[in-house]
N, C-alpha and C positions, 0 to 999 in steps of 0.2 A: 348642414352638418349634423344637427341633432337627429334628423331623419335617417341619415347614413349610419350613425352610431346605434340608433334604435333597431334598424334592420339587421345590423351586424350582431348585436346582442341577442336578438330573437333567433337569428340563424344558428348561433353557437351555444346559447345558454337556455334554450327553451325545453330541452330534454331533461327530466328529473334525474336520469342516470348520470348525465354530465355533472349536475350539481352535486350529486352524491360523491362522485369521483373527486371533484375539486375539494369538497369538504374533507374527505379522508386524507387527501394529500396535504392540505394545509394543516390539518390536525397532526399528521405524522411529523411534518417539519417543525411545528411548534413544540411537540414532545421532545424531539431530538435536540432542538436549540435550548430548551429549558432544563432537560434532565439527561442530556447526552453523556456528560462526563460521569455522572453517577451510574449510568446504565452500560458503561463500557464492558464490564464482565458479562452482562447479558448478551450484548451484541457479539462479543468474542465467542461466547458459548454457542450462539446460534450459528455462526460461521463454521465452527468446528463440527457441530452436529450435522450441518448440511453436507459437509465432506464425508463424515462417517456414515451418514444415512445411505449414500450411494454404494458404499461397500456392503451395507446390510441388505440393500435391494439386490445386489449382485449375488450374495449368498442365498437369498430366497429363491433365486432361479434354480438352485439345486435342491429345492424342497426342504430347506432348513427353516424351522419355525422362527418367527420374528423375535420372540423372547430369547431363544438360544442365540440367534445371530447378534442381537443387541449385546448380550453378555460377552460373546467372543470378541466382537469388535471393540467394546469398551475396555476389556482386559488388554487387548493389543494396544489401544490408545494409551492406557496407563503405563504400560511397559515402555513405549516410545517416549512418553512424557518424562518418566523417571530417568531414562537413559540420557535425555537432553539435559536434565538438571545435574546429574551425577558426572557425566563425561564432558559435555560440551561447555557448560557454564564455567567450570574451573579453567579450561583452556582459554576461553574468551577473557575472563578476568585477569589471567596471567599476562596475556598479550596487551590488554589495556593498561595494566600497571607498568609493563615494560615500555609502552609508548609514552606514558606520562613521565617516566624517568628519563627518557631520551629527548624529551622536548627541549630542555636547555641547550643540549648539544646541537639540535637542529636549528634553534634560533641563532646560536653563535655562528653556525655555518652560513646561514642566510645573510647575517650581517657582514661576515667576511667577504662573501661574494659581492654584496652590494657595494662595499667600500672599494672594490677593484673596478667598478664600472666607470668612474670618472677617468681612470687611467686608460681603460680599453676604448672608451667612446667619449673622448673629451669634448667633442662638438655637440653631443646629444645629451649626455648626462652630466650635471654639475654636482659638486660636493654638497651644496645646499639642498638640492633636490634629494640626494641620497640620504642626508640626515633627516629630512622630513619623512621619507619612507620608513627609515629605521625607527623614528619616534612613533609613527603610526602603528608599526608592527608591535612595538613595545607596549603601547596603550591597549592594543587588542588582546595581547597575551595577559596583560594585567587584568582586564575585564574577564578573560577566561579563568584566571586564577580566582578572582572573586566569586565567579559562578561555581567553581569547583568547591570552594569553601562553603558557599551557601548550600550546595547540594549535600555536602558532608554533614553540615549542621542538621539538616532535615532528613538525614538518612534513616534515623530511627523510625520516623513516621512512614517513610518510603518502604522500609523493610516490613513494617506492619501491613501496609497495603499489599505488598507483594505476597506475603504469607496468606492474607485473606483471599487474594486472587487464586493462589495455588490450591487452596481448598475449595473455594466457591465455584471456580470454572469447571473442574471435573464433575462436581456435584450437579451443576446445572446441565452439563452435557448429557449425563446419564439419564436424567428425567426428561430432557427434551427428546432423546431417542426412545425411551421407554413409553412415554405418554404422548407420542407424536399425534396420533389420531384424535385422542381426547382433547388436546390443545387446539387442534384445527377445528374440531366440531364446536368447541366453545366460541372460537372467533366467528364461525359461520352463523351461530345463533345471535351474536351481537350485531351482525351486519343487517342493513335493511333489505326488504324483499327486492326492490328494484336495484339490484347490484350487478346486472349482467355486464355492463361496460367495465366496472371496477374489477370483476372477476377475469374478464378477457385481458385487461391490462396486466393484472397480477400474474396470470399464467404466462404471458409473454415475457414479462420482466423476470419472473422466477427462473424460467428456462435460460434466459440470457445471462442472468447474474450467476446461476450455478455453473454454467459452462465457462464463464469468465473466471470465476473463483477457482474452479478446479484447474483450468489452464494456467492461471497465474501462479498458483501454488507449485504446480509441477515445473513451471518455467523458473521460478525462484530457486527451487532445489537443484535443477539441472545447471543453471547458470552459476550458482554457488559452487557446485561440485567441479565443473570444468575450470572455473577461474581459480579455485583453490589448488587444483592439480597443476595448472600452469604456473601459478605463483610459487608453489612449493618446489616444483622441478627447477625453476629458474633461481630459487634461493632468496626470494623477496621476503623481507621481514614483515611481521604482522599479517601473514597470509590469510589466517582464519578471519580476522576482523575485516580486512579489505575485501575478501571474496564474499563474505556475508553481506557487507554493505552494497557491493555490486549486485548481488542477487536481489536484495530488497529494492534497489534503485529501479529495477524493471517495472515496479508498480507505477512509476511515472513515465509514460511512453515518451520516446524521443529525447527527453530532457535528462532523465535520471542517469542513464549510462554515460551520457556526455559529461555531466557534472562530475561523476565519480572518476573520470579519467584524470582529473587534476590531482586529487590526493594520491592516486596510484603512482603517477609520474613523480610527484614530489617525494614520496617515500623512496622510490628507486633512485632519485637524484641524491637524497641525503645518505643513502646506503653506499652508492657506487660513484656518484658524481656523473659528469657528462662522459659517456663512453658506450661501449658495445652492449653492456648489460642493461643500461637504461633504455637503449634503442630496442633491444630484444623484448623488454617488458612492454614498451609502447606498441610494437608490432603484434605481440601476442594478444594484448588487450583489444587492439583494432580488429584482428581476425576473429576473436571470440565475440566481439560486439556485432560484427557483420553476420556471423553464424547465427546469433540469437535473433537479430532483426529479420533475416531473410529465410531462415529454415525453422528454428525452434519455435518462435512465437507464432508464425503463420500456421504451423502444424498443430500446435496445442490449442490455438484460439480460432480454429477454422469454423466452429459453429457459432461464434459470437457475431452479432450483427455488425456489419461493416459501417463504421462511422468515419466520415472524412477527417483527415488529419487536422484541418483547420478547426473543425468542431471539437476535436479532442483537445487541442491546445487552448481553445477558448474555455472549455470545461475545466481544464487544469487551472487556468488563471482565475476563474470565478470561484470555484469551490475551494481551491487552495487559499485564496484570499479570505474566504468566509470562515473556513474551519481548519486552516493550517495543514498539518501533516495528514490528518484523516481526510481532509478534503481532497488532497492530492491522491491518496490511496483509492478513494471511492469516486473519483472524478468520472471515470468511464461508466461504472454502473449507474451513477446518477444521470449522466448524459443519455444512457440507454433508457432509463426510466422516462425522462422527458420526451425522448423520441417516440416511445411506445404510447405515452399519453397523448401527444399531439396527433399521432397517426390515427389512434382510435377515436379521438375527439372529432377530428375533421371528417373521418369516415362516417361516424354516427350523425353528425350535423348534415352532411351531404345526403345521406339516406333519408333523414327526416324531411329535408327540403324537397326531395323528389316525391316523397309520398304525399306531401301536402300540396 
């Protein structure tokens, strides 16, 4: 057994480039685990800068100087950013406040419907069981109320953090765009000479991550827009919040859109009850979900490496369990990273074994 393990280790760990790649990956994960929360503005700025840099490169095809392109794209980014703050956030906050005000009415409607279940289904649902469910719902909403109070108490600190982010993120984005080559040269000088494998993995992961990021942003915006249009036309309340959440939910493949079906149908039920309007919302959501899964996502993510659905679900479970929401968001990019590392590692080890 020891001899088998020794040969396996020699086969896969004898190349110094492999050890450099492993060291860099382990160091990166330790950095994220230790300082990830503090570096969220930096990560967010890098993501925004990656998206904006593609627009800058597109402008350079028309012989526009990079400095001029950076200024134009950054000014456009600031305009869109301010529009988001001035126009969209007040609408979202208004609908959130309206939803909070309507929660007691919704709870009362749920309790009234539950109390009718023993009369409608006497052999299936008992009054004792209904009372247990009502008690459970009451305790859950009590915990929700405590969380809202806790959030409101710490809202001052949260507002300070938000203000810092609003100033810091655009500042970082500008310098990431302006000094892109200088920053990359600095990182190249820090890396060891035997970095060929790490560079190859980085190039592949960068291309896949950028294609995934761009595709997902466009998918979120498109899904948000078409769901908002459908909800608004059908007259569903809180259409901005629900459509935005449906758009964000596409970050979690297969699971996100299915989970969001529940609150959409519940809001439709609270607004109209069981009837044609509720059925129309369900049909519209199902059609739009099918449109996204079969046309929009494959079209926008055509250049992303195909990963088996089982691998995607496993990545969601693992990284979501490790890092919560952000683990769910970056499950596919992290799975792509692991796929690229394993492919390059096995290829290098095989080539080394053949040469020896």
